[in-house]
N, C-alpha and C positions, 0 to 999 in steps of 0.2 A: 187503614186498609193496606197501605204500602208496607207497614211493619208486619202485618199478618202474612202478606204474600212473601216477604223476605224470609220468613221462618219456614216456608214450604220449600221442598226441592223443586227441580224443574218439572218433574212428572206431576207432582202435587199441584203446581200452578196450572199446568195444562189441563188437568182434570177439573179443577175449580172453574176455569174459564169455559170449558166444554159444558159443564153442568149448568152454569149460569146462562150460556147461550141457548142450550136446549130448553131451559125453563122459559126464557123470554120468547122464543119461537112458539112454544106450546101455548103460552098465554095469548099470543097474537092470534093463533089459530082458533083457540077456544072463544075468543071475542067475536068470531064470525058466526057463532051459533050453530056449528055443525054437531049433530048428535054422534056420540061415539059408538056407532053401530055400522056394520057392513063395510063399505068402501071407506067411509069416514074414519073408521078405526084404523084402517091401513094407512090413511093419510096422516093420522096422528103419530103412528109408529114411525113412518118415514121422516116426519119432522123431528122427532126426538133423536132418531139415529143420525140425521144430518148434523145435529148439534153435538152429540156425544162423540162423533167421529173426530172432532177437532182435538180430542185428547191425544191422538196419534199423529197429528199433522206434522209435528216437528221431526218424528222418526221415519214416517212413511208418507211423504207429501203426495206422491203420484197415486197410490192406492186410495188415500183419503180424498183426493180430487175426483177420482172415479166414483167413490161412494157418494160424495156430495152431489155430483152430476146426476147420478141415478135417483137419489132421494128427491132432488128438486124437480126433475122431470116427472117423477112418480106422483108426488103430492099435488103438482100442478094439474096432472091429468085427472086426479080424483076430484079436483074442484076447490082446493085451498089457495086462497090468495095471500100467501105468506112471503115476505121478502126473502130472497135467496142469500141471506147474510152468510150462511155456512159456506156456500160456494165462493163468496168473495174472500173469506178467510183462507180457504183452500187455494184459491188463485194466488193470493199474496204469498203464501208459504211455498208453493211450487215454483214460482218465479224466483223467489229469494234463494231457493236451493239450486237454481240454475236450469230448471226444466222449462225454458221459455217456449220452445216450439210445441211441445206436448200440451202446454197450458193454452196456447193460442188456438190450437186445433180443437181441443175440448170445448173451449168457450164459443168458437164459431158453431160447432155442432149443437151446443146448447141453445144458442140464439135461434138456430133453425128449428130445433126440436120444440121449444116452448110454445110457439104458436100452434104447432100440431097437437101438443099436449092439451092446450086450451080448447082446441076443437073437439078433442076426445072427452073433454070434461062433461059430466052429466048436466051441468048448468046449461040453460038454453040461451046462448049468446050468438050473435052474428059473427061473421068472420072478422069484420072490422073491430068489433068490440073485443073479440078474443085476442087479436093482435095487440091492441092497446093494453089490454090486461097483462099480456105476456111481457111486454116491454116494461110495464110498471113493476112486475116481479123482479126483473133483472135489468135495470137501467144500464145501457151500454157505457155511459159515462162512469158509473160506479165501478164497472168491470175494468175499464181502462185504468182508473185511478188505483185499484187494488194491484193490478199488474205493475203499474209504474212505481208504486211504493215498494213492492218486493224487489224490483230491479234496482231501485235507488239504494236500498239497504244492502243488496248483494254487492254492488259496486263499492259502497263505503267499506264493507268488511274486507273486500279484496284489496282496496288501497291500504287499509289498516294492516293486513297481513304483509303486504309488500313493504310497508314502512318498518314493520318489525324485523323482516328479513334484512332490510338495509341496515338497521341498527346493529343486528348481530354480525353482519359482514364487516361493518365499521369497527366493532369491538374486536373481532378476530384480527383485523388489519392492525389495529393499535397494539394488540398483544404481540403480533409478529414483529412489529417495529421495535417494541420494547425488548424482545428476545434478541434481536439483532444488535441492539445497543448494548445489552449486557454481554453478548458474545464479544463484541469489539473491546469493551472495557476489560473483559477477562483476558483477551488476547494480549492487550498492552501490558497488563500486570504480569501474566505468565512469561511473556517475552523478556521482560526486565529480569525476573528472577532466574530464568533459564540462562540468560546471557551471563549473569554472574557465575552460575555453576560452570558454564562452558569456559569462561575466562580462567577461573580458578583451577579447573582440571587441566586446562592447557598449560598454565604456568607450572603446575606440579609435574606434568609430563616433561616439559622443557627442562626444568631443574634436574629431574632424575636423569635425563639423557646427558645433560651437561656434566653431571658428576660421574657419568659412566655407570650409573646404577641401572638395574633391571626395572623396567616400568611394569607395575602390576597390571594384570589383565583387567581387573575390575576398574582401574583408573582409565584405561583406554576405552572400556565399554561406556564409562560415564561421559567421557569426552565425545564419543561417537553419538551417544544418545542425546546429548545436548545439541549437537549439530542437527540431528534428525528432527528433534522436537521443534527447533527454530524453523526448519524448513516447513514442517507440517503446519505450524501456527501461521506462518506467512501465507501458505497456500489456503488455509481456512479463511483467513481474513480477506484474501482476494476473492474467494468464492462468495463471501458475504457481500462484497462490493460488486457482485455480478460481473466479474471479469472472466469471460468465457475462455480466454486464452490460457488461463492457469490450469496446468495438468492436474487431474484428480488422481489420488492414490487408488489403485485397484488391484486386481489379481496379478497383474504383471509385476507388482512390487512385493509380492509375498516372498520370493526368494531373498530379497533384501532383509525381510524380517527374520528369515531362517538364519541368514549369515550373522546378523546382530545377536540373535539368541545364542548361537554357538559361541560368539565372542564373549558372552557372559558366563560361559561354563555349562550351559544347558545344551546337551547333545540333542539336536533337533533335526528331524528328517521330513522331507516333503514328498508326497506321492500324489500323482495326478492320474485319475482313471477316466475312461470315456474319451470322446473326441472333443478337444477344446473348441469352443465356439464363442462368438461374440454374444455378450449378455448386456441387458440394459444398464445404463450408467449407474442407476441407483442400486441395482443388485451387485454390480462390480465393486462399488464403494463399500457397501454393507459387508460383502464377503471379506474384503481386506480388513475392515474394522473388527470383525469377529475373530479372525486369526490374530490380529494385533493385540486385542484385549485379552484373548485367551492366553497368549504367551506372556503378556504382562502379569496377569494374575498368577500364572505358574511360577514366574521368576520371583514374585513378591511374597506369595503366601504358601505355595505348595511344598517347598523344600524338595522339589523333584530334581532328578539328574538327567532324565530323558523326556522328550516330547515328540509326538508324531502328528503330522498334519496330512489329512486326506482331503483332496478336492476332487469330487466325482461329478462329471458332466453327464446327467441323465436326460432322457427325453422330457422336455418341459420343466426340468428341475435342476437346480444346482445344489448339490449336497456338500456340506463342509463338516469335518470332524477333527477336533483337536483333543488328543489324549496326553496325559502325563502320568508319571509313576510316583506322584507325591504322596503325602500322608493322609489324604482323604479316604474315609472308609464308608461303606454302605450304612445307611441309617443315621449318619451324622453329617447331613448336608449343611454347608456353610450358609450363613445368613446372606442373602443377595445384597451385594454392594452396588455402588453407582455404576460400575462397569457392566455387571450382569444385567442390571435393569436397563441400561442404555442399549445393550445388545438386543434384549427382548423387545424393546420399543421399536428399534430399527426393523427387526424381522417381522413383527406384527404389522407394522405399517405397510410392508410389502406383501402381506397376505401369506407369510410363511410360518414355519414352526421352529421352535427352539427348545432344546433340552439341555440342561446343565446340571449334572449330578455326579456323585461318586460312582466309580466303576466297581463291579463285583470283585474283580481281582485286585483292587486297590488303585488309588490315584483318582484323578478327576477327568471327566469327559464333557466336552461341549459339542453338541450336534445341532446343525441347522439345515433346514431345507427351504430354499428360496425358489418361488415359482419363476420360470423364465418363459416369456412369450416368444414362441418360435417365429421368425420372420416368414411372412407369407410369400 
């Protein structure tokens, strides 16, 4: 039996249970010897409907509860002494779905209605006998048990959901801790390598000056880039260590990026439009990283001679645009590397938009719009 049920879907199982329940109630009613004519036929129909309605109890517990309520009161009034098993099923399902108050109110109304329905029955019974018969149809203890079972299962499911959420939060926390660990390891490794580059470039500059030779601009740029990379790595590590005293790089440091880019031979200009305003720290850092990564990509890959940076303070939005005159052409967009993907992730996380593509007049353009919540 269990194997057969497992082969059915949820709806198939619901219908199978509903049909079996309707059949059992119908057999019980038929055993009372009612002829299927007149009001008795109405009673048989209500009994079958009360059972078949259970096929929908999982999807619509309250409508099914109302249907079961009506059917039980109806066939009770017609004179059928059939247990209200369908209503017990509906009570269990409604309470499990969280509709406790509605179920309690409906059950109290039914307990009051059943004696009246028994009095309206064509059978000739006294008031006392009718009340006893009504209580036999729907024992209060069974009704309480059905509601308690539904509430117990609802609480168990709620605790299971809470446990699942707790496990997911713990997994996210472990993942975050692992990312922090990797970031620290990466910092240590990069710091070592960059320190070597900085020392070697410093020695080369020193020797060139000692010999009275002209120091190449590229060598000076390497030396300065090494210093700046060391400072940024140190600041990043302090941020990972939750040291709030460490200053974060933001829009105020963009002129430094322009100066360093010019030192590498890339003619770079900065334009600021709109009224400068304070922006959230996350937006401030992201804007700096977008400009920094765009200039880095231009210096490494574009073969450009000029670059322009536009920072536009708009109402509710900070717009950033970095253009160059490199060799990128329309229709031949470069494969996104780690830098572009990182920019896109930062912008998306803040709810903004990013476009990075070749310009129609040649060169490459990075455009970002970051939402800014205006202070109230």
